[in-house]
N, C-alpha and C positions, 0 to 999 in steps of 0.2 A: 391731207387736205392742203389746198394751196395757201401759202402764206404770203401776205402782202406787208412789206415793210413801209409804213407810212408815218406821218407825223402824229405825235401825241401832244407835243408842245412846240410852238414855232413863234418867231418874232411877230409882233402885232401887225405890222404892215403887210406881212405875207399871208396871214391867216385868211383862208377862203379863196386863195389864188394858187395854191401849191399844186405841183404836177401829179401828186398822188390822187388828186380828184379825178384826173382823166381815167385812171385805172379803176377807181371806185365806181365811177359812172358806168364804165363798160361792164364791170362785174354785175352791177345792178340791172342793166339792160339784158345781159345774157342769162342771169339767174344762176350763176355758178357759185357754189358755197366756198367760203374762204375764211381765214382768220387774219386779224390785223396784229402785227407786231409793232407796237407804238414806240416811236423814237423821239427823244427829247433833243431837239436841235440846239437850243441855248446851253444845254448841259453837255454838249459835245458828244452825244451818242454816236453821231455819224463819223467821228474821228477814231473810234475804237478799232483795234486790230481785227476783231471779229467781223465788224461791219465792212471794213476796207477789204477783207477777203472776199466779200460778196460783190462789192462795188469799189474799185480802186479810186474812183473819183469822189467817194463819200457823198453821193447824192441820193435823193428820194425821187421816185419809187424804185423798189426792187421786188420781184416776186421769186419765190422758191416753190416750184410745182413738183413736189416729190423728187427733189434733187435737180430739177432743171431750173437753173438760176438765170433770170433775164433782167437786165437793167435797161434804162432809157424808156420813157413813157411810150414813144411811138412803137418801138420794138415789142414792148409788152402787149400793147393793144393788138398788134398784128398777130402775135403769137396766140393770144386768147381767141381771136377770130378764127384762125386756122384750126385751133384745137377743138373748138365747139361747133364750127360751121355756122356761126351766127355773126351778124354785123358785117358780113362780107359775102359777096356772091360766090357761088361754087364754081362758076365757069372761069376759064383763064382770062378772057377778055374783061369780065367784070372785076375780077381780082386785080387786074392790071390798073384799072381806074382807081380803085381804092388805094393801091400802093402809090400811084401817081399823086393823088391829092393828099395823102398822109405826108409824103415827103414835101409837097408844096406848102402845107401848113407849117411844118417845122423848119423850113428853109426860106422859101420865097416870102412868106408872110411874117413868121415869128422873128427872124433875124433882124430885119430893119425896125420892126415895131418895138421889140424888146430892147434892142440896143439903144434906140432913141430914148426909151424910158429910163434906162440906166444912166445915160449921159445927163439927162435933165435932172435926175435925182441927185447927181453928184455935182451940182452947181454949174452944169454945162449949158443950161438953157440960154438961148440967144447967141451962142458961140457958132462959129462956122461949122464945126462938126455936127452940132445939134441941127442946124439949118439943113445941112446935107442929108442927115438921117430923116428929117421931116419930109424932105422932097422924095427920098427913096420910099419911105413908108406910104406916102400919099400915092405915089405911082403904083405900087403893088396893090393897095386897097382899091384904087380906081379900076385896075385890071380885074381884080376879083369881083368887084361890083358889076362889071360888064358880064362876066361869066355867069353870075347868079341872076341875071335879069329875068330869065324864063325857066329857072330851075328851083325845085323845092329843096333839094339837097345837093351837095357839092360834087359827089363822085358818080352816083347812080340815082335811079328813081327812088331808091329806098335809103333809109337812114343807116349809116355804116360807121365804123371806127374812124374813118376820115372826117366825118362830121363832128365826132367828139373832139378830135384833135384840133380841127379848125375853129370850132366854137370856143374851146377853152383858150386858144391863142387870142382870139378876138375879144374875149371877156377879161382875161388876166393881164394882157400886155398892152392893150390899146385904151387910152383914155377917151372919154365921151366927146371931147372937143375934136380930137383927131377923127373919130368915127362919124361925126355929124353929117358930112356931105354924102355919105354912101348909103342911100336908102335901101338898096337891095341887100347889102351886107347886114344892115341893122335888122331888116325883116327876117333874113335867114337866121341870124343869131337869136332873135326872139322866138322863132319857130322851134329851134333846137332846145333852147333853155326852158321852153314851156313843157317839155316832156316830163311826165310824172317821175321817171327814173332819176332825172337830174334833181328835181326838187327833193326827193327822198334821200338822195346821196348827199346833197348839200346840207340838209337838215341834220342828218346823222353826223356828218363831219363837224358841224358847228357845235353840236352837243358834246362831241368827244374830244376835239382838239382845243387845247388851252392856248391863250395868247400870252406870250412872255412880256 
């Protein structure tokens, strides 16, 4: 059975926003059986030699699918979609759009949004770097807002792994004040997070994962 290495205990500020949620959501949408290997982040479980043998960066999530070890949330979701034939079109052109927007979520959107958040958390708010990141994040969110003007989902007409990645980036990395001007992005995020699989995933996560 597929093993997912995910958090069992995590710092309070990160609980509910961690990247293992992306994989858990995809697994719920797909209906693929799995078992969770719970990792205690404050107890330094991710620093053990055994875990670093799976992921040298010591990050969550990791899957072990009968000996196929995959790290990085985007790579894991694309692997699961290819494995099951779900959450991704079967034709090459459709698959290309899912790949395109998965990479866009993790690069064009997440990098400026998440970097801005980290800088502001570390007493950088109001500094020139923070202002530059603010402008970069707003530029990308504005461009995404235009793309979503007449689209239900980001990559194809159907919900795909690209939507899981994009929605989680917009939920975990962007504060509401930053998001407020982008009505199409907000409506898109609301559509995706209204899915029953997401609610079931988040509820199970919150029951299982402790805050340190």
